[in-house]
C-alpha positions in Angstrom: 0.0 0.0 0.0 1.2 3.5 -0.8 -0.2 6.6 1.0 0.0 10.0 -0.6 -1.2 13.4 0.9 -3.3 15.8 -1.2 -4.1 19.4 -0.4 -7.8 20.3 -0.2 -9.0 23.9 -0.1 -12.5 23.3 1.4 -13.7 20.7 3.9 -16.8 18.5 3.3 -15.9 17.5 -0.2 -14.8 14.0 0.7 -15.2 11.6 3.6 -13.0 8.9 5.0 -13.6 5.6 3.2 -14.5 7.3 -0.2 -13.1 5.6 -3.2 -12.1 8.4 -5.6 -10.5 8.4 -9.1 -7.1 10.1 -9.6 -6.2 12.0 -12.7 -2.6 12.6 -13.8 -1.4 15.9 -15.1 2.0 16.5 -16.8 4.4 19.4 -16.3 7.6 19.9 -18.3 9.7 18.0 -15.7 7.2 16.4 -13.3 3.7 15.0 -12.8 0.9 16.0 -10.5 -2.4 14.4 -9.5 -6.0 15.6 -9.1 -8.3 13.7 -6.7 -11.9 13.2 -7.8 -13.6 16.2 -9.5 -10.7 18.5 -8.5 -11.4 18.0 -4.8 -7.7 18.1 -3.9 -4.3 18.2 -5.6 -1.0 16.5 -4.9 2.5 17.8 -4.8 4.7 17.3 -7.9 6.3 13.9 -8.5 9.2 12.7 -10.7 8.8 10.1 -13.4 10.0 7.3 -11.0 7.5 8.4 -8.3 4.4 8.4 -10.6 1.1 6.8 -9.3 0.1 3.7 -11.2 -3.4 3.2 -9.7 -6.4 4.9 -11.2 -8.3 5.2 -7.9 -7.6 5.4 -4.2 -9.3 5.2 -0.8 -9.5 8.3 1.5 -8.0 7.2 4.8 -7.6 10.4 6.8 -8.6 14.1 6.6 -6.6 16.6 8.6 -7.3 20.2 9.4 -4.0 22.0 10.0 -3.1 25.7 10.2 -1.9 25.4 6.5 -5.2 24.0 5.3 -6.9 20.7 4.8 -5.0 17.6 3.9 -6.4 14.3 2.6 -4.4 11.1 2.9 -5.2 8.6 0.2 -4.2 5.0 0.1 -3.3 3.4 -3.3 -3.0 -0.4 -4.0 0.6 -0.3 -5.2 
């Protein structure tokens, strides 16, 4: 299992246990991922760190001073 943290701007968009699709976006030198219907976005990843799975399970939602963060678990 692989866990990745996504940044979410608003709360209430997803709940723990939700199975959501992940979409890959490409930048000139890296890749980023969008969770569901643009509910949250990941940090940038190199080619070797790319996510292979097409969907993940929301495991944790955290409210921090920097915003909301969603931890998603992928079957990799």
